[in-house]
N, C-alpha and C positions, 0 to 999 in steps of 0.2 A: 565722697567725702564730702568735697566741696559747692555742692549746694544744698548739702543738707545746712549745712556750715550757714548757707548766708540766707536761708529760709527761714532758717532759723534768725541772727541779724535782723533781717530787715521785717519780719514781726513784732520782735522787738525795740524796732527805734521805731515802729509803728504807736506800738502800747505804749511806749515814752512821748512819744509826743502826741501823742490825742490827750492820755490817764498823767504821764509825771508819773508812770510805776511801769516794771516792769515785772510781769506774775510772772508766781510759783514756779505753777505745770511750766514754761517750756521754757524757763531756766533748768530745772529738773531734767526736765527730758533732753534737753540734749547731749546732759550729759549723762545722762542712762545711753539715747543711743549716741552719742560720740565712746562709748567705755566696750558699749555691742556690734559693732561697727568695727574700730578699731582689733580686737576680741575677734570677730567675725572675717575682719581682708587679709589678714600679717597670723603668724603662727600664734597660737594661744597667747604661749609665756609674754612674749616680744609685744603685741603689737595690746596687752592686754599696762603689762609694763609701761608703756610708748604712753597709752593715753590716761592710766593717774597719776604717771612722772608731769605731765601735763597741765590738767585736772586742780595736782599739790602744789606748784609753778603759782600758778596764777589763780591760785586762792591766796596764800602764805602773802603776793606779792600786795593786794586785793584787799587783800583785809585789815593789812597794816597802814595801805591807806582809808578805810575806812574807819578804824581808831584814831585818823586821826581828821578826823567828819568831812577828806576830801575827797571820799566816793561814798555811794550811795550801798544799801545790800541789795537793789534788783540790781547793780552794775556787781559787783563780785563777785555774784551767781551767777552772771551772763559770758563774764571773763570767764569765769572757772571751768564756763558748757569749752567755751567756744578753743579754750587752756585740754579740756579730754576731748578734740575732736578734734583740736590741731595739732598733739602735739606744743612739749614747751620751748621748739626752740623755732617755730608758728606760730605762738601761741607772742615768744617774748618782739613779734618781727610783729606781729599787729598791735603789741601791745607801745610798741617806740611808733606806727604810724600811726596812730590813734595815736596819741599822747600830737605829736607837730601838727596833724590838720585840730585837731580840739584848741590847743595853741594859737592855730591862723585865729580859727573859728574868734576864739571869743576877740584875740584884739584887736581883727572887727566888730567886734558888736559892742569893744570897749569905746574902740574909736566913735562909732556911727548912736552912739549915747552919750557924746561929751565927759567920760567917766578916764578921763588917764589916765590924771593926776590922780587923781579919789584913789586907782590901780594901783599904779606907784607906789605911793604911801601904802598902799597896804602887802603890797611888797615886802617894803621895805622891811614893813612890821614884823609881816611875820618871819623873812630872813629873820632882826631881832626878838625872837620871843621863843627861835627855834633854837639860840644860839644860846641861851637862858634852858631852856632845855623846858621849856613848854611850849604849850596846846595856841598858838594863834585866837581860834577862835572860843578859848574862855575868856578874852578878855574882849573880842570884840563879835559880838551877834555874827554883825553880815557877817562873816569866813566860816562860818557852818550851817556845812555845806544841805542839809537838814533846814536851813534859817524860813519864810516867807521875807526873808529881807539878806539875800545872798541870792549874789551875780551869778544866775546857772543854766551854761547850758544843758538839753536831753545828752545823759554822754547814753546812752545806750543809743541816741544817731548820731555819735559823733563815734563808737566803737565800729557801729556799723559798718561806714561810709571809710576810717579806718583799715576795716576787712576787706571788703574790695578794695581798696583800695592794693591794700599788698595781696589780694590772691592774682585780681593782675598783673601785679610786681611781677613777683613771685613766674607765673606763666610765662609772662615777656622772658627775658633772664634766662630762664628754665627752658628756651630752645639749644 
């Protein structure tokens, strides 16, 4: 399962870096393979349930991020495929590690581009808008992940890096 998961995230990272999109055929294949392998590797119902719960948890969390314009559609589908393969507990770990690594990478890129002051202002603006129950992207276009003005990392790459890092940590601490 880990080898298939690694193949999925590496392919997604390559597509996201080169084309700024993750193809549906890749993510849908990941979901189908995750469901099939978990059903085959474990007793049928527990394996299928494990996969479906992972798929559902990953999809719901990322759907909220998509609705807030903080995540692209391909990223939602990629995380859902990871959930279908890894189950919800491992997916949650991958999500957390990818978020931390993505945050660190964003900080480095922000500093390298001399955008620290504007980024801090944007964070304050986002928090202010959230407290008022409004999405920040409606009033400031550069805060919409779909905008050409947005400061973005290829999330497929960040997700792949988080997945690899999580798998290495899991293997290290499983001993």
